[in-house]
C-alpha positions as CSV (number, residue, x, y, z in Angstrom):
1,M,-37.5,-15.4,97.6
2,P,-36.2,-14.7,93.7
3,D,-37.2,-17.3,91.2
4,R,-35.0,-19.9,90.9
5,T,-36.7,-20.9,87.9
6,S,-36.5,-17.6,86.4
7,A,-32.5,-17.3,86.9
8,Q,-31.7,-20.7,85.5
9,R,-33.9,-19.8,82.2
10,K,-31.9,-16.7,82.2
11,P,-28.3,-17.8,81.1
12,T,-29.7,-20.9,78.6
13,Q,-31.8,-18.2,77.2
14,L,-28.8,-15.8,76.5
15,K,-26.5,-18.6,75.4
16,S,-29.2,-19.4,73.0
17,E,-30.1,-15.9,71.5
18,V,-25.8,-15.8,70.9
19,A,-26.1,-19.2,69.7
20,A,-28.5,-17.7,66.8
21,Y,-26.7,-14.5,66.1
22,K,-23.4,-16.5,65.2
23,R,-25.4,-18.5,63.2
24,R,-27.2,-15.7,61.5
25,R,-23.7,-14.0,60.8
26,I,-22.4,-17.5,59.1
27,V,-25.3,-16.9,56.8
28,E,-24.8,-13.2,56.1
29,E,-21.4,-13.4,55.2
30,A,-21.5,-17.1,53.2
31,S,-24.6,-15.5,51.4
32,H,-22.4,-12.4,50.0
33,L,-20.1,-14.7,49.1
34,F,-21.6,-17.5,47.0
35,F,-23.4,-14.2,45.4
36,A,-20.5,-12.6,44.3
37,N,-18.3,-16.1,43.4
38,G,-21.1,-18.7,43.0
39,Y,-21.4,-21.6,45.9
40,E,-18.8,-24.0,43.9
41,T,-15.6,-21.3,43.8
42,T,-16.7,-20.4,47.5
43,T,-15.0,-22.8,50.1
44,L,-15.4,-22.7,54.0
45,D,-11.9,-21.0,54.7
46,A,-12.9,-17.8,52.5
47,V,-16.0,-17.6,54.7
48,A,-14.4,-18.4,57.7
49,E,-11.2,-15.7,56.7
50,Q,-14.6,-13.1,55.9
51,L,-15.5,-13.6,59.8
52,N,-11.9,-13.4,61.2
53,V,-12.9,-17.1,62.1
54,T,-11.1,-20.1,61.9
55,K,-13.6,-23.2,60.5
56,P,-14.0,-25.1,63.1
57,F,-16.2,-22.4,63.9
58,I,-18.2,-22.5,61.4
59,Y,-18.3,-26.7,61.7
60,S,-19.8,-25.8,65.0
61,Y,-22.8,-24.5,63.6
62,Y,-23.2,-25.8,60.4
63,R,-22.0,-29.6,59.5
64,N,-20.6,-28.8,55.8
65,K,-21.0,-26.1,53.0
66,S,-24.3,-27.8,51.6
67,E,-26.0,-27.4,54.7
68,L,-25.3,-23.9,54.5
69,L,-26.7,-23.4,51.6
70,S,-29.8,-25.2,52.6
71,E,-30.2,-22.4,55.2
72,I,-29.5,-19.6,52.7
73,C,-32.0,-20.6,50.0
74,Q,-35.1,-21.7,52.6
75,T,-34.7,-18.1,54.1
76,G,-36.5,-16.6,51.6
77,I,-39.5,-19.0,51.5
78,Q,-40.0,-18.9,55.1
79,L,-40.4,-15.2,54.9
80,S,-42.7,-15.5,52.5
81,L,-45.0,-17.8,53.6
82,T,-44.7,-16.0,57.1
83,A,-45.9,-13.0,55.2
84,M,-48.5,-14.8,53.8
85,D,-49.8,-15.8,56.9
86,E,-49.9,-12.8,58.4
87,A,-52.0,-11.1,55.7
88,L,-54.4,-13.9,55.6
89,A,-55.2,-12.9,59.4
90,I,-56.3,-9.7,58.2
91,E,-59.6,-8.9,57.7
92,G,-60.3,-7.6,54.2
93,T,-61.5,-8.2,50.7
94,P,-59.7,-11.2,48.9
95,A,-58.1,-8.3,46.9
96,E,-56.9,-6.0,49.5
97,Q,-55.1,-9.5,51.6
98,L,-53.2,-10.0,48.3
99,K,-52.0,-6.4,48.0
100,M,-50.8,-7.0,51.5
101,V,-49.1,-10.2,50.6
102,V,-47.7,-8.7,47.3
103,E,-46.4,-5.9,49.4
104,R,-45.1,-7.7,51.9
105,V,-43.3,-10.2,49.9
106,A,-41.6,-8.1,47.5
107,R,-40.0,-6.1,50.6
108,I,-38.6,-9.3,51.6
109,I,-37.8,-9.9,48.6
110,L,-35.5,-6.6,48.1
111,E,-34.4,-7.2,52.4
112,N,-32.8,-10.7,51.6
113,Q,-32.0,-10.2,47.6
114,K,-28.7,-12.0,47.8
115,Y,-31.0,-15.0,49.4
116,I,-33.3,-15.5,47.1
117,S,-30.6,-14.8,44.1
118,V,-28.6,-17.5,45.8
119,Y,-31.2,-20.4,45.6
120,I,-32.3,-18.8,41.8
121,S,-28.9,-19.9,40.3
122,E,-27.4,-22.7,43.1
123,E,-30.9,-24.5,43.1
124,K,-29.2,-26.5,41.5
125,S,-26.2,-27.5,43.9
126,L,-28.5,-28.5,46.9
127,D,-28.8,-31.8,48.3
128,P,-31.9,-33.6,46.6
129,V,-33.6,-33.9,50.3
130,D,-33.4,-30.2,50.6
131,A,-33.8,-29.4,47.5
132,R,-37.1,-31.4,47.9
133,R,-37.4,-29.6,51.1
134,I,-37.9,-26.4,50.1
135,R,-40.2,-27.1,47.0
136,E,-42.4,-28.0,48.7
137,L,-42.3,-24.6,50.8
138,R,-42.8,-23.0,47.8
139,H,-45.3,-25.5,46.5
140,R,-47.4,-24.1,50.0
141,F,-47.4,-20.8,49.2
142,D,-48.3,-20.9,45.4
143,N,-51.4,-23.5,46.7
144,Q,-52.1,-20.4,49.6
145,L,-52.1,-18.2,46.5
146,A,-54.0,-19.7,44.7
147,A,-56.3,-20.6,47.1
148,L,-56.5,-16.5,47.8
149,L,-56.8,-16.0,44.3
150,I,-60.1,-18.4,43.8
151,R,-61.5,-16.6,46.7
152,G,-61.4,-13.9,44.8
153,K,-62.5,-14.6,42.2
154,E,-66.2,-16.2,43.0
155,Q,-66.3,-12.9,45.0
156,G,-66.0,-11.4,41.8
157,Y,-62.9,-9.1,42.5
158,F,-60.4,-11.4,39.5
159,E,-60.4,-13.0,36.7
160,F,-58.2,-15.6,35.7
161,E,-58.4,-19.3,33.3
162,D,-56.2,-21.6,36.0
163,A,-55.4,-20.6,39.8
164,S,-52.7,-22.7,40.0
165,R,-51.0,-21.6,36.9
166,T,-51.8,-17.3,37.6
167,A,-50.3,-18.0,41.7
168,I,-47.3,-19.2,39.9
169,W,-47.2,-16.3,37.7
170,V,-47.3,-14.0,40.2
171,S,-44.8,-16.0,42.4
172,G,-42.8,-15.2,39.5
173,V,-42.5,-12.0,39.0
174,L,-42.1,-11.3,42.6
175,S,-38.9,-13.6,43.0
176,W,-37.9,-12.1,39.4
177,I,-37.1,-8.7,41.5
178,A,-34.1,-10.5,43.1
179,N,-32.8,-10.8,40.0
180,W,-32.8,-7.3,38.5
181,Y,-33.3,-4.8,41.4
182,N,-30.1,-2.7,42.0
183,E,-29.7,-1.4,45.5
184,G,-28.8,2.4,44.7
185,G,-30.1,2.6,41.1
186,K,-32.8,4.1,39.3
187,W,-35.2,2.9,41.2
188,S,-36.0,2.9,44.8
189,A,-37.2,-0.2,47.3
190,T,-41.1,1.8,47.0
191,E,-41.1,2.0,43.7
192,V,-40.9,-1.2,43.0
193,V,-43.1,-2.2,45.2
194,M,-45.7,-0.2,44.4
195,D,-45.1,-1.4,40.5
196,A,-45.5,-5.3,42.1
197,I,-48.3,-4.4,43.5
198,T,-50.0,-2.9,40.0
199,V,-48.5,-5.2,37.9
200,I,-50.0,-8.4,40.1
201,M,-53.3,-6.5,40.0
202,R,-53.4,-5.8,37.0
203,I,-52.7,-9.4,35.9
204,V,-55.9,-11.0,38.3
205,S,-58.4,-8.1,38.3
206,R,-61.5,-8.9,37.0
207,R,-61.7,-6.9,33.2
208,A,-63.8,-4.2,32.2
209,P,-66.1,-5.0,29.1
210,A,-65.1,-4.2,25.8
211,S,-67.2,-1.3,24.6
212,A,-69.5,-2.4,21.7
């Protein structure tokens, strides 16, 4: 006999997947408009028009424009935290793990450039509760990065004055990619990722002693 529980689960799973797809499409179009025109200037009517849906359709997934901005802004940091966790789970030296973190996070930033840029430019427009929650996610990323740097320094791979401050510098280098990278421009995504690895490893790597 067929598994009735399994049969009942399939429509529920399909409905969930469809809802997730619709939310993703709303976020994608909103991020394009916020990036191009600014958060304050963009209306939910404009987002609905871009999607060829009604505004009530958007309200069925997001309570207001502020909630939509919050989801856009937290996307990049959530993906970056996942990349950090995955890189740290792979065996390797701290230097190898840092390279993996930088490569994966740089690619996430390039693939989600509009999301990151919207967060950088529109953080001031976030609801204070949402802004605090997203800052806490950023602090978690920086703290994990600082812990990796400390392990590397203890094992002789890195040299720096202060782990927390250095972690912020590394995060800043990565985040800034979203502001200046131009898809189809002078540099390819691969070149930017490789440059990010080189620059960041130079920031933290042990310096050779000066020759006498």
